[in-house]
C-alpha positions, 0 to 999 in steps of 0.5 A: 887770151893774151899773155899774163905779164906783171912782176908779181906772184901768180897764184891759181886756184880752181878748187878740187874740180876745176880746170885751169887753161893757161896761154903764155905767162910772162914775156921776158920783160914783166915776168911773174915772180912765181907761178903757182897752182894751189888747186885744180883737177886739170891744167891745160898749158897752151903756151910757154911759161916764164918766171923770175922765181919758182914754177910750182904746178904739181897741185893740179891732178893732171896737166895737158900740153896742147903744143910744145911748151917751154918752162923757164924759171929762176928756181925749182919747177915741180909738175904733176902728171903730164900728157900730150903728144908735144915737147916739154923743156924745162929750164931753171936758169939759176938752178933748182929742183926739177920734179915731175910725176908720171908722163906720157909726152912727145919729148922732155928736155931739162937743163940747168937744174941742181937736182932732177927727180923722176918718182913716177913712170914717165914716157915719151914717143921721142927723147928724154934729155937731162944734161947741160949744167945739171950740178947735183943729182939725177935720181930715177926711182920709177920706169923711164921709157923713151921713144927716141934717145935717153940721156941722163948727165950730171956733174953730180951723181946719176942714181937709177933705182928703176928700169930705163929703156929707149928705142935710140941711144941710152947715155948715162954720164955722171961727169964728177960723181957716182953712176949708181945702177940698181935696175935693168938699162936698156937701148938701142946702144948703151954708153955709161960713163 
């Protein structure tokens, strides 16, 4: 199917056992005011999501990427468990919380968030990049494992409470806050600032 467009709230409910398969949502001209999944056993993302409000997808038990996906919002982005050997970009352009549950994907990039939380194990075959105008805190409370580089950068605090590892370079940078490390940090090289 084609893109879902329209300047109104998009609410999706497939029940506890249903699966939602989404193509592109939004087109840059008539984007939903919010995108929310209230119930689903599975969510399949086949295209990009653009919203002029929040994107709340964590009610789905699992989320599968069938290709590279960019989620653009004007507010918080919440994701549940996400899998698929593809690249995920999350860009809440006006700030807000980005929270992801467990993951096993190609790569993850988060930019322009206020706060970024990792509260379940997350791994990538490529890089994990959290940088570019993160204004408050980056918090890691579960294992992060990057097959490429791992970069956690924030203008606020960066708090590491679980092990970090990367096949490439690991960079932890709290540019104007506190870097608080309470777990093992690994990488091909490690830079702390």
